[in-house]
C-alpha positions in Angstrom: -1.1 9.1 -4.2 -2.4 9.1 -7.8 1.1 9.1 -9.3 1.6 5.4 -8.7 -0.8 3.4 -10.9 -0.8 0.5 -8.4 -2.3 2.6 -5.6 -5.9 1.4 -6.1 -4.8 -2.2 -5.9 -2.8 -1.5 -2.8 -5.7 0.1 -1.1 -7.9 -2.8 -2.0 -5.3 -5.2 -0.6 -5.2 -3.1 2.6 -9.0 -3.2 2.8 -8.9 -7.0 2.4 -6.4 -7.3 5.2 -8.4 -5.1 7.5 -11.6 -7.1 6.9 -9.8 -10.4 7.4 -7.7 -9.6 10.5 -7.6 -6.0 11.4 -11.1 -5.5 12.7 -11.0 -8.6 14.8 -11.9 -7.7 18.4 -12.7 -4.1 17.6 -15.9 -2.3 18.6 -18.5 -1.3 16.0 -17.4 2.3 16.3 -13.8 1.5 15.6 -14.7 -0.7 12.7 -16.9 2.2 11.3 -14.0 4.6 11.7 -11.6 2.2 9.9 -13.9 1.6 7.0 -14.7 5.3 6.8 -11.0 6.1 6.5 -10.7 3.6 3.7 -13.6 5.1 1.8 -12.1 8.6 2.2 -8.9 7.3 0.6 -11.1 5.7 -2.1 -12.7 9.1 -2.8 -9.3 10.6 -3.6 -8.4 7.9 -6.2 -8.5 8.4 -9.9 -8.5 4.6 -10.6 -11.7 3.8 -8.8 -12.5 1.1 -11.3 -9.3 -0.7 -10.5 -10.1 -0.5 -6.8 -13.6 -1.9 -7.3 -12.3 -4.8 -9.4 -9.6 -5.7 -6.9 -12.1 -5.3 -4.0 -14.6 -7.5 -5.7 -11.9 -10.2 -6.2 -10.9 -10.1 -2.6 -14.5 -10.1 -1.4 -15.3 -13.2 -3.5 -12.2 -14.9 -2.1 -13.2 -14.1 1.5 -16.7 -15.4 0.9 -15.7 -18.6 -0.9 -12.9 -19.4 1.6 -15.1 -18.5 4.6 -12.6 -16.0 5.9 -15.3 -13.5 6.8 -14.8 -12.3 10.3 -17.8 -10.0 10.5 -20.7 -10.1 8.1 -21.8 -6.8 9.5 -18.5 -5.2 8.6 -18.7 -6.5 5.1 -22.2 -5.1 4.7 -21.1 -1.8 6.2 -18.3 -1.5 3.7 -20.6 -2.3 0.8 -23.1 0.3 2.0 -20.3 2.9 2.2 -19.2 2.1 -1.3 -22.9 2.3 -2.5 -23.0 5.9 -1.2 -19.9 6.8 -3.1 -20.4 4.8 -6.3 -24.1 4.4 -6.6 -26.3 1.4 -6.3 -25.7 0.1 -9.8 -22.0 -0.2 -9.5 -22.1 -2.1 -6.2 -25.3 -4.1 -6.9 -23.3 -7.0 -8.4 -21.1 -7.3 -5.3 -24.1 -7.3 -3.0 
């Protein structure tokens, strides 16, 4: 997974697609499982900073274009990232 330098950007793109379309119609438990799986992948990455930059870009795009399906899911993802990265790294996104 860490052999390809584009993997963090790909995972951020996958996260964006899930938060735009993939979680639509799912229960809160399924959304939590999906986001937890993404965070587990994130924990294995060496290029976390690339993921965070890409995720931040996708998040701002979703918010500006009003493509947010679930505000609760967005907050859940940010809280999961806070637990992994710390409050200071995610504070700007919040």
